[in-house]
Backbone as CSV, one residue per row, in Angstrom:
resi,resn,N_x,N_y,N_z,CA_x,CA_y,CA_z,C_x,C_y,C_z
1,MET,9.720,-8.398,-8.310,9.012,-7.195,-7.880,9.200,-6.109,-8.928
2,ARG,8.075,-5.475,-9.332,8.147,-4.464,-10.376,8.016,-3.071,-9.754
3,ASN,7.912,-2.033,-10.585,8.052,-0.659,-10.090,7.015,-0.222,-9.070
4,LEU,5.717,-0.285,-9.412,4.724,0.212,-8.467,4.638,-0.688,-7.241
5,HIS,4.979,-1.981,-7.380,5.074,-2.833,-6.200,6.030,-2.209,-5.196
6,VAL,7.137,-1.701,-5.692,8.141,-1.066,-4.838,7.536,0.111,-4.102
7,LEU,6.781,0.953,-4.810,6.204,2.142,-4.207,5.130,1.775,-3.193
8,LEU,4.364,0.740,-3.445,3.291,0.369,-2.539,3.819,-0.323,-1.293
9,LEU,4.913,-1.032,-1.398,5.528,-1.586,-0.192,6.098,-0.473,0.636
10,ILE,6.106,0.711,0.122,6.340,1.937,0.867,5.191,2.027,1.848
11,ILE,4.809,2.895,1.323,3.807,3.641,2.013,3.010,2.977,2.661
12,VAL,3.251,-0.252,1.541,2.378,-1.659,2.449,3.622,-1.356,1.859
13,LEU,-9.294,-6.606,-11.804,-9.641,-7.943,-11.272,-10.690,-8.581,-12.212
14,VAL,-10.007,-9.402,-12.653,-10.938,-10.080,-13.561,-11.462,-11.333,-12.866
15,LEU,-12.795,-11.478,-12.753,-13.378,-12.619,-12.060,-13.177,-13.880,-12.915
16,THR,-12.563,-14.896,-12.311,-12.319,-16.129,-13.056,-13.081,-17.272,-12.420
17,THR,-13.164,-18.386,-13.124,-13.845,-19.559,-12.594,-12.978,-20.308,-11.598
18,ALA,-11.770,-19.826,-11.341,-10.867,-20.528,-10.434,-11.196,-20.299,-8.967
19,HIS,-11.961,-19.233,-8.645,-12.190,-18.972,-7.228,-13.282,-19.863,-6.672
20,THR,-13.217,-20.111,-5.367,-14.179,-20.983,-4.720,-15.458,-20.218,-4.423
21,HIS,-16.502,-20.964,-4.081,-17.771,-20.329,-3.725,-17.615,-19.541,-2.431
22,HIS,-18.192,-18.354,-2.396,-18.114,-17.508,-1.216,-19.491,-17.372,-0.589
23,SER,-19.595,-17.729,0.677,-20.852,-17.634,1.392,-21.254,-16.178,1.568
24,LYS,-22.546,-15.917,1.547,-23.048,-14.567,1.766,-23.238,-14.276,3.257
25,GLU,-22.962,-15.260,4.132,-23.118,-15.048,5.559,-22.007,-14.148,6.097
26,GLN,-22.343,-13.360,7.090,-21.349,-12.543,7.757,-20.410,-13.459,8.541
27,LYS,-19.129,-13.308,8.332,-18.151,-14.121,9.040,-17.569,-13.323,10.202
28,ALA,-17.163,-14.050,11.238,-16.608,-13.405,12.422,-15.141,-13.092,12.186
29,LEU,-14.829,-11.819,11.999,-13.450,-11.395,11.828,-13.083,-10.462,12.974
30,ARG,-11.794,-10.186,13.117,-11.330,-9.304,14.174,-11.923,-7.904,13.994
31,SER,-11.847,-7.108,15.019,-12.198,-5.694,14.943,-10.928,-4.875,15.078
32,ALA,-10.642,-4.042,14.086,-9.453,-3.195,14.101,-9.903,-1.740,14.035
33,LYS,-9.404,-0.925,14.942,-9.795,0.476,14.983,-9.159,1.236,13.829
34,ASN,-9.982,1.993,13.104,-9.485,2.827,12.009,-9.966,4.258,12.200
35,SER,-9.065,5.116,12.641,-9.382,6.541,12.755,-8.574,7.352,11.753
36,ALA,-7.943,6.662,10.763,-6.985,7.332,9.879,-7.556,7.720,8.521
37,PHE,-8.447,6.911,7.941,-8.907,7.195,6.574,-10.366,6.808,6.424
38,THR,-10.985,7.315,5.348,-12.385,7.028,5.090,-12.670,7.150,3.596
39,HIS,-13.937,6.979,3.236,-14.348,7.058,1.834,-14.075,8.454,1.270
40,GLY,-13.634,8.484,0.014,-13.423,9.750,-0.677,-12.032,10.336,-0.539
41,GLU,-11.178,9.697,0.234,-9.810,10.206,0.363,-9.030,9.982,-0.932
42,GLN,-8.216,10.969,-1.316,-7.348,10.827,-2.488,-5.983,11.444,-2.185
43,LEU,-4.944,10.678,-2.464,-3.566,11.108,-2.256,-2.823,11.014,-3.578
44,ARG,-2.104,12.089,-3.921,-1.345,12.097,-5.174,0.135,12.325,-4.887
45,TYR,0.971,11.665,-5.699,2.418,11.708,-5.482,3.169,11.910,-6.790
46,ARG,4.326,12.518,-6.664,5.260,12.676,-7.777,6.453,11.755,-7.506
47,VAL,6.882,11.049,-8.548,7.979,10.087,-8.418,9.200,10.603,-9.167
48,HIS,10.329,10.704,-8.450,11.593,11.084,-9.076,12.493,9.851,-9.170
49,TYR,13.026,9.641,-10.359,14.054,8.622,-10.543,15.370,9.365,-10.723
50,GLY,16.198,9.357,-9.661,17.363,10.231,-9.672,16.887,11.671,-9.689
51,TRP,17.358,12.462,-10.644,16.932,13.867,-10.752,15.774,14.048,-11.722
52,ILE,15.291,12.948,-12.330,14.244,13.027,-13.350,12.857,12.924,-12.717
53,ASN,11.965,13.846,-13.096,10.566,13.780,-12.703,9.887,12.747,-13.593
54,ALA,9.715,11.519,-13.080,9.439,10.375,-13.950,7.993,9.914,-13.990
55,ALA,7.256,10.006,-12.874,5.957,9.341,-12.835,5.061,9.962,-11.776
56,SER,3.809,9.515,-11.777,2.850,9.921,-10.753,2.164,8.685,-10.190
57,VAL,1.745,8.775,-8.940,0.993,7.707,-8.293,-0.205,8.325,-7.602
58,THR,-1.370,7.704,-7.756,-2.584,8.146,-7.082,-3.138,7.002,-6.240
59,LEU,-3.422,7.282,-4.975,-4.096,6.343,-4.081,-5.454,6.923,-3.734
60,SER,-6.518,6.191,-4.010,-7.850,6.739,-3.759,-8.769,5.687,-3.150
61,VAL,-9.636,6.153,-2.250,-10.649,5.307,-1.617,-12.003,5.686,-2.210
62,ASP,-12.722,4.705,-2.740,-14.022,4.984,-3.353,-14.951,5.749,-2.402
63,ASP,-15.869,6.519,-2.990,-16.782,7.351,-2.208,-17.769,6.535,-1.384
64,LYS,-18.082,5.312,-1.853,-19.072,4.477,-1.164,-18.500,3.082,-0.928
65,PRO,-19.012,2.373,0.099,-18.529,1.015,0.346,-18.959,0.051,-0.744
66,THR,-18.165,-0.987,-0.954,-18.475,-2.082,-1.875,-18.691,-3.344,-1.062
67,LEU,-19.775,-4.073,-1.345,-20.052,-5.301,-0.615,-19.274,-6.464,-1.207
68,ILE,-18.544,-7.186,-0.362,-17.857,-8.426,-0.725,-18.279,-9.476,0.292
69,ASP,-18.922,-10.546,-0.162,-19.427,-11.590,0.739,-20.310,-11.012,1.836
70,GLY,-21.093,-9.997,1.499,-22.005,-9.406,2.469,-21.350,-8.447,3.439
71,ARG,-20.060,-8.196,3.277,-19.339,-7.300,4.186,-19.019,-5.992,3.461
72,GLU,-19.121,-4.883,4.171,-18.762,-3.591,3.590,-17.244,-3.454,3.520
73,THR,-16.765,-2.998,2.372,-15.328,-2.815,2.199,-15.008,-1.412,1.695
74,PHE,-13.775,-0.988,1.983,-13.190,0.151,1.296,-12.596,-0.368,-0.006
75,LYS,-13.052,0.152,-1.135,-12.404,-0.167,-2.404,-11.290,0.847,-2.610
76,ILE,-10.050,0.370,-2.546,-8.888,1.255,-2.608,-8.134,0.995,-3.903
77,ASN,-7.938,2.047,-4.668,-7.315,1.955,-5.971,-5.949,2.638,-5.961
78,ALA,-4.941,1.949,-6.457,-3.601,2.528,-6.608,-3.235,2.482,-8.081
79,TYR,-2.937,3.655,-8.636,-2.608,3.728,-10.060,-1.315,4.505,-10.236
80,GLY,-0.394,3.914,-10.962,0.877,4.569,-11.233,1.172,4.595,-12.716
81,ARG,1.694,5.709,-13.201,2.038,5.815,-14.612,3.234,6.747,-14.772
82,THR,4.061,6.403,-15.727,5.160,7.305,-16.073,4.609,8.455,-16.911
83,PHE,5.279,9.607,-16.817,4.913,10.746,-17.647,5.340,10.461,-19.096
84,LYS,4.651,11.112,-20.035,4.952,10.873,-21.448,6.409,11.165,-21.777
85,THR,6.980,12.132,-21.075,8.385,12.475,-21.334,9.344,11.387,-20.866
86,PHE,8.833,10.439,-20.051,9.671,9.338,-19.557,9.298,8.007,-20.194
87,ASP,8.151,7.968,-20.919,7.676,6.709,-21.510,8.699,6.097,-22.459
88,TRP,9.465,6.944,-23.140,10.450,6.432,-24.105,11.493,5.569,-23.416
89,ALA,11.771,5.865,-22.150,12.788,5.113,-21.418,12.201,3.856,-20.793
90,PHE,11.042,4.007,-20.138,10.403,2.860,-19.483,8.955,3.222,-19.217
91,LYS,8.045,2.660,-19.991,6.632,3.001,-19.900,5.929,2.132,-18.857
92,VAL,5.247,2.795,-17.913,4.545,2.094,-16.838,3.084,2.524,-16.797
93,ARG,2.189,1.534,-16.741,0.768,1.753,-16.509,0.322,0.639,-15.557
94,ASP,0.424,0.883,-14.251,0.138,-0.134,-13.251,-1.113,0.220,-12.468
95,ASN,-1.967,-0.778,-12.233,-3.193,-0.573,-11.474,-3.366,-1.701,-10.459
96,PHE,-3.592,-1.329,-9.207,-3.828,-2.286,-8.136,-5.097,-1.885,-7.403
97,ILE,-5.948,-2.863,-7.089,-7.187,-2.590,-6.370,-7.302,-3.570,-5.212
98,SER,-7.598,-3.039,-4.036,-7.808,-3.882,-2.858,-9.150,-3.547,-2.237
99,TYR,-9.915,-4.589,-1.905,-11.190,-4.424,-1.222,-10.961,-4.786,0.240
100,VAL,-10.922,-3.757,1.091,-10.496,-3.919,2.481,-11.713,-3.907,3.401
101,ASP,-11.902,-4.997,4.130,-13.011,-5.102,5.070,-12.969,-3.953,6.072
102,LYS,-14.070,-3.242,6.213,-14.089,-2.038,7.043,-13.912,-2.361,8.527
103,LYS,-14.315,-3.540,8.955,-14.224,-3.890,10.365,-12.836,-4.388,10.742
104,SER,-12.261,-5.263,9.932,-10.985,-5.894,10.293,-9.777,-5.215,9.662
105,ILE,-10.000,-4.325,8.673,-8.923,-3.685,7.883,-8.012,-4.778,7.302
106,ALA,-8.649,-5.808,6.793,-7.950,-6.903,6.109,-8.563,-7.061,4.719
107,PRO,-7.757,-7.395,3.715,-8.287,-7.484,2.350,-9.151,-8.726,2.159
108,LEU,-10.247,-8.560,1.433,-11.083,-9.693,1.048,-10.876,-10.065,-0.414
109,LYS,-10.425,-9.089,-1.214,-10.235,-9.309,-2.649,-9.151,-8.350,-3.136
110,TYR,-8.331,-8.832,-4.061,-7.200,-8.028,-4.542,-6.997,-8.299,-6.028
111,PHE,-6.721,-7.223,-6.757,-6.503,-7.339,-8.205,-5.310,-6.489,-8.610
112,LYS,-4.536,-6.990,-9.525,-3.467,-6.164,-10.099,-3.435,-6.342,-11.607
113,ASN,-3.136,-5.250,-12.298,-2.928,-5.261,-13.747,-1.696,-4.423,-14.012
114,VAL,-0.600,-5.080,-14.353,0.692,-4.421,-14.510,1.084,-4.399,-15.979
115,GLN,1.429,-3.201,-16.468,1.943,-3.033,-17.828,3.191,-2.171,-17.747
116,GLU,4.335,-2.786,-17.937,5.610,-2.095,-17.823,6.480,-2.473,-19.023
117,ASP,6.578,-1.536,-19.979,7.191,-1.815,-21.277,6.521,-3.042,-21.884
118,ASN,7.261,-4.079,-22.204,6.676,-5.273,-22.817,6.212,-6.308,-21.796
119,TYR,6.384,-5.997,-20.510,5.989,-6.924,-19.447,4.520,-6.726,-19.103
120,ARG,3.768,-7.834,-19.013,2.368,-7.802,-18.627,2.131,-8.844,-17.546
121,ASP,1.322,-8.480,-16.550,0.986,-9.433,-15.498,-0.342,-9.042,-14.877
122,GLU,-1.139,-10.055,-14.533,-2.448,-9.832,-13.946,-2.680,-10.869,-12.856
123,ASP,-3.306,-10.446,-11.779,-3.568,-11.371,-10.680,-4.902,-11.024,-10.042
124,LEU,-5.568,-12.026,-9.524,-6.835,-11.872,-8.807,-6.815,-12.822,-7.625
125,VAL,-7.093,-12.321,-6.430,-7.009,-13.144,-5.226,-8.209,-12.862,-4.334
126,TYR,-8.774,-13.935,-3.746,-9.775,-13.833,-2.691,-9.157,-14.356,-1.399
127,PHE,-9.343,-13.616,-0.302,-8.770,-13.989,0.986,-9.880,-14.481,1.923
128,ASP,-9.705,-15.669,2.489,-10.597,-16.182,3.520,-9.797,-16.226,4.817
129,HIS,-9.972,-15.202,5.655,-9.155,-15.090,6.857,-9.585,-16.065,7.940
130,GLU,-10.838,-16.500,7.909,-11.281,-17.510,8.868,-10.633,-18.861,8.576
131,LYS,-10.629,-19.249,7.321,-10.059,-20.546,6.943,-8.561,-20.476,6.696
132,ARG,-8.030,-19.248,6.693,-6.607,-19.025,6.434,-6.197,-19.642,5.086
133,TYR,-6.993,-19.289,4.091,-6.735,-19.820,2.743,-7.062,-18.735,1.725
134,MET,-6.211,-18.622,0.717,-6.434,-17.660,-0.348,-6.573,-18.385,-1.684
135,THR,-7.513,-17.910,-2.490,-7.786,-18.506,-3.791,-7.444,-17.487,-4.860
136,GLY,-6.476,-17.821,-5.718,-5.987,-16.859,-6.677,-6.081,-17.324,-8.109
137,LYS,-6.032,-16.365,-9.013,-6.048,-16.658,-10.445,-4.805,-17.440,-10.843
138,GLN,-3.674,-17.089,-10.232,-2.426,-17.756,-10.582,-2.033,-18.837,-9.588
139,LYS,-2.435,-18.678,-8.309,-2.025,-19.643,-7.297,-2.956,-19.556,-6.103
140,SER,-3.338,-20.719,-5.557,-4.118,-20.779,-4.332,-3.267,-21.455,-3.261
141,MET,-3.408,-21.003,-2.009,-2.544,-21.544,-0.966,-3.028,-21.152,0.414
142,GLU,-2.465,-21.816,1.435,-2.715,-21.434,2.813,-2.036,-20.097,3.094
143,MET,-2.566,-19.394,4.094,-2.030,-18.061,4.403,-2.177,-17.787,5.889
144,PRO,-1.400,-16.860,6.439,-1.651,-16.406,7.809,-2.938,-15.593,7.845
145,ALA,-3.657,-15.662,8.949,-4.842,-14.817,9.088,-4.432,-13.355,9.022
146,TYR,-5.218,-12.553,8.312,-5.030,-11.116,8.185,-3.761,-10.738,7.430
147,VAL,-3.347,-11.603,6.521,-2.288,-11.223,5.590,-2.770,-10.017,4.791
148,GLN,-1.841,-9.141,4.409,-2.174,-7.944,3.641,-1.610,-8.046,2.232
149,ASP,-2.291,-7.437,1.253,-1.682,-7.251,-0.061,-0.916,-5.926,-0.028
150,VAL,-0.262,-5.576,-1.139,0.609,-4.399,-1.116,-0.155,-3.084,-0.978
151,VAL,-1.435,-3.073,-1.368,-2.246,-1.862,-1.208,-2.817,-1.789,0.206
152,SER,-3.496,-2.844,0.623,-4.120,-2.821,1.951,-3.071,-2.686,3.050
153,GLY,-1.858,-3.203,2.798,-0.794,-3.095,3.793,-0.456,-1.655,4.134
154,VAL,-0.490,-0.782,3.125,-0.226,0.646,3.350,-1.282,1.232,4.285
155,TYR,-2.552,0.877,4.050,-3.640,1.449,4.832,-3.728,0.817,6.216
156,TYR,-3.428,-0.462,6.316,-3.381,-1.086,7.640,-2.309,-0.423,8.505
157,ALA,-1.138,-0.143,7.922,-0.052,0.491,8.674,-0.468,1.861,9.195
158,ARG,-1.405,2.500,8.508,-1.881,3.818,8.935,-2.767,3.742,10.177
159,THR,-3.291,2.570,10.502,-4.169,2.442,11.669,-3.383,2.209,12.958
160,ILE,-2.088,1.989,12.863,-1.265,1.721,14.045,-0.988,3.020,14.798
161,ASN,-1.040,2.958,16.103,-0.782,4.122,16.948,0.723,4.211,17.220
162,TYR,1.368,5.199,16.594,2.808,5.377,16.773,3.143,6.387,17.868
163,SER,2.121,7.027,18.420,2.388,8.129,19.352,3.103,7.667,20.616
164,HIS,2.941,6.405,20.982,3.603,5.878,22.178,4.688,4.863,21.830
165,ALA,5.031,4.778,20.551,6.056,3.811,20.133,7.441,4.288,20.570
166,ALA,8.286,3.357,20.924,9.670,3.664,21.280,10.535,3.601,20.028
167,GLU,11.540,4.459,19.947,12.451,4.426,18.810,13.110,3.057,18.720
168,GLY,13.092,2.493,17.527,13.641,1.158,17.313,12.610,0.049,17.434
169,GLN,11.378,0.396,17.869,10.336,-0.617,18.008,9.912,-1.136,16.646
170,CYS,9.697,-2.446,16.538,9.329,-3.083,15.261,7.884,-3.559,15.294
171,PHE,7.228,-3.492,14.146,5.857,-3.938,13.982,5.819,-4.998,12.873
172,PRO,5.323,-6.200,13.147,5.296,-7.251,12.120,4.127,-7.074,11.159
173,ILE,4.298,-7.555,9.938,3.222,-7.544,8.945,3.488,-8.639,7.916
174,ASP,2.441,-9.397,7.563,2.529,-10.419,6.517,1.992,-9.833,5.223
175,ILE,2.773,-9.937,4.151,2.423,-9.331,2.867,2.350,-10.393,1.771
176,TYR,1.241,-10.375,1.005,1.134,-11.202,-0.206,1.613,-10.391,-1.401
177,LEU,2.523,-10.976,-2.170,3.059,-10.293,-3.342,3.500,-11.320,-4.372
178,ASP,2.879,-11.286,-5.550,3.285,-12.131,-6.674,3.384,-13.600,-6.296
179,GLN,2.280,-14.134,-5.749,2.124,-15.546,-5.423,3.038,-16.032,-4.296
180,GLU,3.536,-15.108,-3.511,4.342,-15.465,-2.350,3.869,-14.651,-1.143
181,ILE,4.085,-15.199,0.053,3.770,-14.493,1.290,5.075,-14.232,2.042
182,TYR,5.275,-12.967,2.416,6.498,-12.563,3.097,6.170,-12.117,4.517
183,ASN,6.904,-12.661,5.478,6.761,-12.257,6.879,7.741,-11.121,7.132
184,LEU,7.221,-9.887,7.104,8.067,-8.711,7.166,7.807,-7.923,8.444
185,LYS,8.456,-6.786,8.557,8.270,-5.901,9.697,8.696,-4.504,9.287
186,PHE,8.292,-3.509,10.055,8.806,-2.167,9.843,9.191,-1.576,11.185
187,LYS,10.215,-0.725,11.163,10.820,-0.192,12.381,10.518,1.297,12.516
188,TYR,10.118,1.711,13.705,9.823,3.110,13.998,11.104,3.812,14.447
189,LEU,11.407,4.980,13.840,12.650,5.688,14.133,12.448,7.051,14.799
190,GLY,11.212,7.394,15.155,10.983,8.675,15.806,10.318,9.688,14.892
191,LYS,10.391,10.984,15.268,9.738,12.048,14.516,10.766,12.915,13.792
192,GLU,10.301,13.538,12.696,11.145,14.467,11.943,10.254,15.419,11.164
193,VAL,10.609,16.697,11.105,9.884,17.679,10.292,10.575,17.791,8.939
194,ILE,9.803,17.617,7.854,10.379,17.688,6.511,9.640,18.731,5.682
195,LYS,10.327,19.292,4.667,9.737,20.245,3.742,9.138,19.508,2.550
196,THR,7.911,19.885,2.170,7.219,19.247,1.052,6.502,20.309,0.231
197,ASP,5.864,19.869,-0.872,5.035,20.778,-1.670,3.867,21.326,-0.871
198,LEU,3.469,20.620,0.182,2.335,21.042,1.003,2.781,21.854,2.214
199,GLY,4.075,22.141,2.295,4.616,22.886,3.422,5.427,21.982,4.344
200,LYS,5.814,22.513,5.491,6.539,21.717,6.472,5.566,20.803,7.211
201,ILE,5.952,19.527,7.324,5.072,18.541,7.939,5.867,17.719,8.960
202,GLU,5.314,17.621,10.160,5.916,16.750,11.166,5.533,15.301,10.868
203,CYS,6.513,14.420,10.847,6.281,13.053,10.397,6.829,12.019,11.371
204,TYR,6.205,10.850,11.344,6.814,9.659,11.918,7.736,9.068,10.848
205,LYS,8.920,8.640,11.267,9.897,8.096,10.334,9.972,6.588,10.525
206,ILE,9.864,5.856,9.408,9.761,4.396,9.462,10.675,3.765,8.418
207,ILE,11.282,2.638,8.770,12.043,1.841,7.808,11.375,0.477,7.684
208,PRO,10.829,0.151,6.496,10.226,-1.169,6.314,11.285,-2.203,5.940
209,GLN,11.046,-3.439,6.335,11.897,-4.528,5.882,11.496,-4.886,4.459
210,LEU,12.459,-4.899,3.542,12.175,-5.121,2.132,12.497,-6.552,1.719
211,VAL,11.950,-6.924,0.576,12.293,-8.193,-0.047,13.519,-7.954,-0.926
212,VAL,14.638,-8.556,-0.573,15.872,-8.374,-1.337,15.777,-9.198,-2.617
213,ASP,15.844,-8.504,-3.764,15.728,-9.174,-5.061,16.487,-8.350,-6.078
214,ARG,16.001,-8.340,-7.305,16.723,-7.601,-8.340,16.529,-6.087,-8.229
215,VAL,15.680,-5.631,-7.322,15.464,-4.198,-7.125,16.298,-3.682,-5.956
216,PHE,16.213,-4.347,-4.803,16.898,-3.890,-3.596,18.095,-4.769,-3.248
217,LYS,19.166,-4.107,-2.813,20.354,-4.839,-2.367,20.247,-5.222,-0.901
218,ASP,19.622,-4.363,-0.106,19.516,-4.591,1.331,18.073,-4.430,1.790
219,GLU,17.728,-5.087,2.888,16.345,-5.067,3.355,15.956,-3.750,4.020
220,ASP,16.924,-2.862,4.268,16.608,-1.565,4.888,16.920,-0.401,3.955
221,ASP,16.759,-0.613,2.636,17.099,0.415,1.645,15.969,1.409,1.380
222,MET,14.961,1.440,2.236,13.852,2.367,2.044,13.508,3.065,3.355
223,THR,13.181,4.362,3.264,12.708,5.123,4.420,11.387,5.787,4.058
224,ILE,10.428,5.749,4.988,9.100,6.319,4.770,8.801,7.334,5.865
225,TRP,8.239,8.474,5.459,7.775,9.476,6.406,6.259,9.554,6.308
226,ILE,5.542,9.419,7.425,4.085,9.544,7.433,3.691,10.652,8.408
227,SER,2.605,11.344,8.099,2.215,12.509,8.886,1.941,12.113,10.338
228,ALA,2.476,12.898,11.261,2.333,12.621,12.692,1.025,13.226,13.207
229,ASP,-0.075,12.747,12.641,-1.403,13.159,13.088,-2.322,11.958,12.941
230,GLU,-3.616,12.163,13.131,-4.561,11.042,13.083,-4.674,10.418,11.694
231,ASN,-4.344,11.176,10.638,-4.452,10.648,9.276,-3.332,9.676,8.935
232,LYS,-2.143,9.928,9.446,-0.951,9.113,9.167,-0.797,8.867,7.662
233,ILE,-0.763,9.973,6.906,-0.632,9.910,5.449,0.819,9.642,5.065
234,PRO,1.076,8.747,4.117,2.439,8.652,3.582,2.815,9.983,2.914
235,ILE,3.889,10.593,3.373,4.297,11.906,2.874,5.473,11.788,1.910
236,ARG,6.457,11.009,2.260,7.655,10.880,1.420,8.204,9.460,1.535
237,VAL,8.754,8.985,0.433,9.466,7.708,0.412,10.782,7.919,-0.312
238,GLU,11.859,7.444,0.264,13.162,7.456,-0.394,13.708,6.034,-0.390
239,ALA,14.202,5.593,-1.548,14.700,4.235,-1.655,15.944,4.180,-2.529
240,SER,16.884,3.369,-2.110,18.061,3.071,-2.933,17.819,1.743,-3.630
241,ILE,18.072,1.715,-4.935,17.905,0.491,-5.704,19.189,0.214,-6.465
242,TYR,19.246,-0.938,-7.113,20.468,-1.339,-7.797,20.931,-0.312,-8.825
243,ILE,19.979,0.327,-9.490,20.358,1.199,-10.608,20.108,2.673,-10.299
244,GLY,20.136,3.052,-9.026,19.982,4.461,-8.701,19.175,4.682,-7.441
245,SER,18.349,5.724,-7.452,17.528,6.059,-6.290,16.151,6.524,-6.744
246,VAL,15.163,6.310,-5.889,13.788,6.711,-6.160,13.297,7.547,-4.989
247,LYS,12.616,8.655,-5.317,12.023,9.500,-4.289,10.570,9.773,-4.664
248,VAL,9.676,9.577,-3.707,8.246,9.795,-3.923,7.778,10.860,-2.952
249,ASP,7.179,11.938,-3.464,6.727,13.055,-2.631,5.250,13.329,-2.846
250,ILE,4.542,13.603,-1.764,3.128,13.925,-1.870,2.950,15.295,-2.534
251,THR,1.931,15.418,-3.385,1.621,16.692,-4.037,0.208,17.180,-3.731
252,LYS,-0.670,16.259,-3.306,-2.043,16.663,-3.026,-2.691,15.657,-2.084
253,ALA,-3.514,16.142,-1.163,-4.255,15.283,-0.246,-5.639,15.871,-0.035
254,THR,-6.670,15.136,-0.420,-8.047,15.618,-0.280,-8.901,14.525,0.365
255,GLY,-10.038,14.942,0.917,-10.979,13.995,1.508,-10.470,13.331,2.771
256,LEU,-9.590,14.015,3.508,-9.011,13.426,4.714,-10.080,13.265,5.803
257,LYS,-9.911,12.243,6.615,-10.869,11.968,7.684,-10.715,12.951,8.835
258,ASN,-9.471,13.422,9.059,-9.171,14.296,10.188,-8.474,15.563,9.702
259,SER,-8.341,16.531,10.579,-7.615,17.748,10.223,-6.143,17.401,10.000
260,PHE,-5.507,18.130,9.087,-4.101,17.901,8.734,-3.238,18.653,9.752
261,SER,-3.283,18.209,10.989,-2.697,18.965,12.100,-1.183,18.883,12.163
262,SER,-0.561,17.998,11.382,0.902,17.882,11.413,1.581,18.930,10.550
263,LYS,0.823,19.692,9.768,1.396,20.765,8.960,1.864,21.891,9.861
264,ARG,3.052,22.398,9.590,3.630,23.453,10.423,3.685,24.783,9.674
């Protein structure tokens, strides 16, 4: 797991000849209610590594739907980069794109292009939720229906109604990441008001189950705060890692579907 993967598990494309033929017929997928986000939304974040202002992350939803297999999708782009003042230490230029079916809030297509110092990686995946099979540039395999990638997982989590959740309640989620599928969950811990660049915001507090690897020592080393309103925007992420701590704070939110009523 690399840097922006870590941030996207917060908050959750080059076309090759390896993918299978995709029918243009409308397929019967689940219906998932989405009152949290829409086209044109943009969220910007500042990333601190320890006390250093190290990077920025932008999450944006395209202004118009993109058709994939005849279905309308949200094209959601996640881009992370280190600031020039931090490039000397560890240069990051990461881009992830997920095409999320508007009806089921499940990904139909996913692309990543990771550039981190001398490390390069690229992936392209098509998801067939009816057949429970994914076809990828690097690996094709069976999958659970409605598995999420690291980008779509963030937005799917925003559609969940936390207003009636009990403290300690867990929500399961299947995540595709780097040619593997992880059966994870996140735990609801209640509400908390936090101070941010946008003012005081009432938030739902969540702990996601992490993949323990060379980044995380424990599966509960991350805490996420999301706005306690209809938008359910990721507001802050704090994580402990092997070599220090990472904090991600929202700096700008535009194109929201609902009023930002959690601001105090």
